[in-house]
N, C-alpha and C positions, 0 to 999 in steps of 0.2 A: 543370494539368489535361493527363487521359489523350488525349485531343487535341486539335489546333488550335484554339483556341474566339478569336472576336472580339466588342466588346463596345462598346458606344456610350459618349458623354461623362455628365458630371452633368449632375440635371434641377433640381438645387434650392442653394442656397449650401453648406448642410453638405455635401454630397457633392462640389463641389471639392479639397477637401484632400487625396483619395485619388488625385489623377491630377497625376502630378509635370509631366506637357506637355500642353495641353489643345489642343495641334497634333498631338497621336499618339504613343506609346508601346508599349512591351514593360511590363506590369502586373506578371507573373511570366511564369516559363515558360509555354510553349503560352497564355499571355492575352496579348492585345494588343487596344489601346483602338485604334481604327482614327483616330481626330481629331474635327474640328468636324464636316468636309464632304468628299466627292471622292467617288474611285471606286476601289475594289479590285476588281483582274482577277487571278484566280486561273490557276495554270500549267493548267486545264485549256479556260482561255477563257471561266469565268462571270465575269460583269461585278456587281458588288454596288455600287450606290450610296449611299451614307448623308448623314444628318444627326442630330445629335447638339442635345440640350438642347431647352428648351422655347420656345417662341416670346417672343420680346422686347416687353416692352411701352416700349420706350426706346432713345434712340440714344447712346454705340455700347451692343453688346449685350453685357450680365455672362458671365462664361467657363462658365456654366451655358446659356446660352440661344443662339437664334438669331435674324438677321432679314433682313427683305427683302432686303437686301443681300448677304448670304449665299447665300440663295436663286436671288438672279438669278447669280452668280457660276458656282454649280455648274449652271442651266440652261445658261447659255453656254459652259463647257467642254466640257460632255455633248454639246448641240446641235449646236454646231460640228465637230465629229468628221462625216466624209464618212461619206456612207448613216449616218447615225445611225438606228435603226428602237425604241430603248428599251434599258431594261435588262435583266439577270434577275432583278433583286433589289431593292428600294427597301427602306433599315431606318430606321427612323423611333421618334423618342419618343411622339411628341404624334398620336392620330387626326387623319386630313385631314377637315375638316369636312362636313357633306351625303353621308357613305358609305352611307349606306342610299337616299339616293334614286334612286329606278327600283329599287331589290332589296328582297331579305329583312328583316325587321324587326332590329333591332340589343337588341331587349331591351328594358333598364330605361336604357340608354344612349342619350340624346336627341342626335344627331347633328349636327341643327340648331342646338346652342347649345355642345356641347363640341368639341373636335378645334382646329385650326388653317388656316384660309383659305391660308397659304403652303403647307403639305402640302398642302392640295389641288393649288393652281397647280402643286407639286412633281410630282404625282403625275399630272396632266393631261398636262404636258409630257414627262416621262422615261419612262411608257408601261411601267412596270414589271411582268412576269408574276406578279410575285409581292410584293406589298408588306407588311413589318411594322411593326405598332405593337407598345404594352403600356402606356402611361402609362395611361389609362384602367383596371384590372385588371380586365377582363372581355373572356370570349372569346366572337369574333364572327367567323364566316366568312361572308361576303359572298360572293353570287350572281356568276361572273366578266361581266365587263364589257366592252362593245366599245370600240378604240382609234379608231375609223374613224368619219365618219357616211355610213351606205348612202346610194349614189347619188351620191353626191357626193366620194368618197376610194377609192379602192383600200383591199382589205380589208387588214386588220391582225392580229398578233395579240391575245388580250383579256388582261385582267387580272384580277389576283387580290387584293382586301383582306383579310388575317386580321389580327385582334388577339388578342392573349395576353392570359390572367390573372396575376396574381401569383403568383410560387412559390410551392407547399404553401401556398395561399390554402385558410381552410375549407370553404368549398363547394365543393373539390375540383372546379374547375373547369379547363378543359384548361389547361396552360403552358407544355407541348413539341409544337412542331410539326415531322416526321418529314418528309421527303419525296424524293423523287429528280426531278432536271430532267437534262436537256440544254440545254448553253450555246446559247444563241440562234444564236449564230456556226457551231454544228455542225448544225443543222437544214434539213433542205429546204422552204424557203419556201412550197410548196405546205401544207406537213405545220402547220409553223407558225402558219399564219392560217388554221388549220379552227378553226368557231364550232361550241361543244358548245349542247347543245338548251335549258338553261336560262341563255344571255347573255341580257344585259341593256343598257339603254342606258347610257352614260358617266354614271356620278354629278355628274360636275364639266363637265358641260358647261354649266352655265350663266355659270363663267367663260368660253369659248368665246364665250359669246353675248354677254356685255360687250363683251368685245375686238373680235368683228365689228360690233358698233352702233356702236361710237366711231370707227367706219373708215366706215362706210357710214349713209344716211340710211334704211332701210327698218329697220323693225321685226324684234326678231331673231325672233319669231313667224312673219316669214315667212322670214327665212335657215335658220332651223332647226327646222321647226315639229312640236312636241309635240302627239301623239294627243288632244286634248278629248274630252270622252264623244259628243260627235256625231261623230268620226271613229272613235269605237270601236263600229262596228256592222255586222252580220252577220247570214247567214242560211246555212243549212246543212240539204243535202240527199245523200244518194250516189244516183249512178246515177239520181237522179230530179227530183221535182218536188216545192214546198213552194209550197202555197198559203196567204196569209195570210187569217184569218179577218175578215169585218166590225166584230164586236165582237169585245172581250178575254176573255169567257169561253166563245165558238166554239171549238170545237175544229177546228185545221186539217188540210185535207186532204193525204196524202203520198202521193205514186206511187213504183213503183219498174217500171224497165225493163229488163231483162237483156241485154244485147248477145247474151251467148254461148247463149243459150236461147232466140231471135228465131228460127234457122229450124226448132227442133222444132213452132212454131207453139201452145205452150202456156203457158198465165198460171203465172209462178213462185209457190207456196203460201203463201201468205199467212202458214201459220202457221212460216215457217222452217224447217222439217225439209226434206229431199230429200236420196236416199239416205243414210238416214241420220245425215246432218249438223245436228246441232243445236246447237253449240258457237260462240257469238261471235267475234269476228276479236280479236286482240289488238293495241293501238297498237303500231309499231315506228317507228326511228328513219328517217327518212328516208332512201331511197339516194339515192347519187352518181347526176346526168343521166347519159344513155349518150351523150348528144349535148350540141350547144348547145339551150340551153332559151329560150324568149324569157318566162318567169316567174318563175326565179330571183330574186330581188333582187338578189344580188350581179355575175350574166352581164351581159357585155357585151351580150347581145341585146334588153336590155329596153329599153322606152320611156318613157326616165325623165320627158319632158315629161306623158305620160298621169297620173304618180302623183301619188295625193292626199292622203293620207294614210299614214302608216308607224309600225307599232305596235311592241310588243315580240318580238311571234312572227307577226304577220300582217301585210299593209297592201291598200289600197284604193287601184282605178284606175279610171279611164274607160276603156269599150270602146272598142279601136279601131276597128272596124264598130259601132256602138252600134244598135240598134233604135230606141232614141232618145236625144235628147243628156243626159238624163241616167242615161243606164244605166252601170252599174256594176258592176265585180267587186271579189269579196273573194278573196282569194290568201295561204296561206300564203308567209311569207320564204322559210324549207324548202323543200326539195324532197320535196314528196308528191305520190301520185299522186291520191289520191281521201278524202275523208272518212273514211272508215274504220282509214284509217291513220293519223290526225291522235293525236296525243300528247293526254293529258289539257288539257294548261299550251293549246294551241293551240285546241283546242274551246273552254275557257272565253272565250280572244280573240276568238272567234269570236262566242258569243253576245253578248258583248257590242257588238261592231260591226253584230250583229241591234238587239240593241235601240235603238243609236240612229239606226241607218237607219228603222227603225220610226217614231222617232219625231220627225226629220227629214223625210221624208217626210209624215208625216201633216199637220205644220205646212205645208204646202203643200198640199193636198186631196188628195192621193195614198200610196196603198196601194202596195208592191211584190209582185210573185210574184218564187221565185225556185227557179235548178235549177243540177244541177251539170253542166256537159258533160263528160263522162268518155267522149269518144270518141276514139281512135287519140291521143289526148294524155297526157305524161308526169305534165305538172304541175296541181294541183287549182286548177279555173276555177270560182267560184258567182257565178253569174248573176242579176243584183241587178236586175229590170226596173221602175219604180214604172208606174202605169196610175192615172187619175183615179177618186178613191175613191167620187164622186157618180155613176158611169155604167158603173163594172164591179164587180160584184157577186162573192163568190168564187166562187158558184155559175155565173156568167156563164163566169167565169176556167177553172172546172173544164172545162165544157163543151167550152169553145174546144180545151184540151188532149185529151180525149177524140177530139172530132171530128176532131182531125188524126191523132192515134196511129190510128182507124179509117181515115182516106182513105190515111195511109201503109202501113197493113197492120201497125200496130206493136201488139203485146201490152202493157198495163198492168195493175200488179195494183196494188193501194189497200194502203198498211202498216195494219196494226190499229193502232187507238188505244192510245195511252203502251204504243206499240213504239218501242226507238230501231231506226235502223238499220244497227248493228253485229249485229245480233241475226236480221236477215234478210239 
């Protein structure tokens, strides 16, 4: 081979004969078989964990397979290392079972039926930055996933699972993946734990749930709450107010108050054109907070005991000084200042929370009033305040806000129907 090449071992009985030593050997010049299991450390500090073969169905495992004992010994040898944070790369032949959970679809591959649970357990423990597998002969690049439990553990680096197709396959599916990587040991810790915009929950956390459940009488749902539909409920409006309608077919009333224009004593034009500016704002990546933020989920300033539900991009929390006992906040996990800055993924999850909250409060005989508090604050806060369904009509709520605005000498501009806040 023209460059140093490292390979895994046999996956079936017929291939065993090609490997002179199942524990690792040089196959030819510049081609090295790593062995059944272990850790390869490069001169640069790059660490590559590997496990050869398929999952054994019996003990002892044949030469082309691995067993639960092999996985346990590999985990023990690495996890016992002082200050172990994870490995740079994990190489396995089988896919991990359930890899697409919480993530993007794997296409025709059903990850709930194929793959190895032992590999899933290994990936969950070793926390590789990149995990490669190819036994299913299909290309699949999963969205990155977290290696920590939000609010319960310190932030850690994300992992990426990448499956490659068969070399030279007729469908021309991707079988080669080239990338640059700085070894974990050489990276700044703050840079290493940065979370990308498309990060998801850990697909193997059910394994961790099971382990926790065996150690405690509490149900797994309490220990590690996953956001059911009821929790994915949100409402949104930028710098303004959103009024729920008494009937589904009624149009909601939305109002906008622009603090920057307050001293001018005039309403903001409802058509969205002012000084020749009619371009909608584009979604931006959230900036880093300039100082301590009470609402960034990874921040130590977060009031953790108030958190109700954590989704993929947003979370739900009780208001610290709520107007009512069930006054809740919808907040983005990332640092966004207002609704118009949100990415499409975050907006989509906001909409799910909105629908769920509407259904929940209606079951309690209530409707909610939603408004965004965007005044001298860095982090978006969507206030959701429930009111009695049979005592407060939409017109009552609307009149209350207008009366208060007039009393405070605040001008509210009604957003035209079917107009998005980003257009204003």
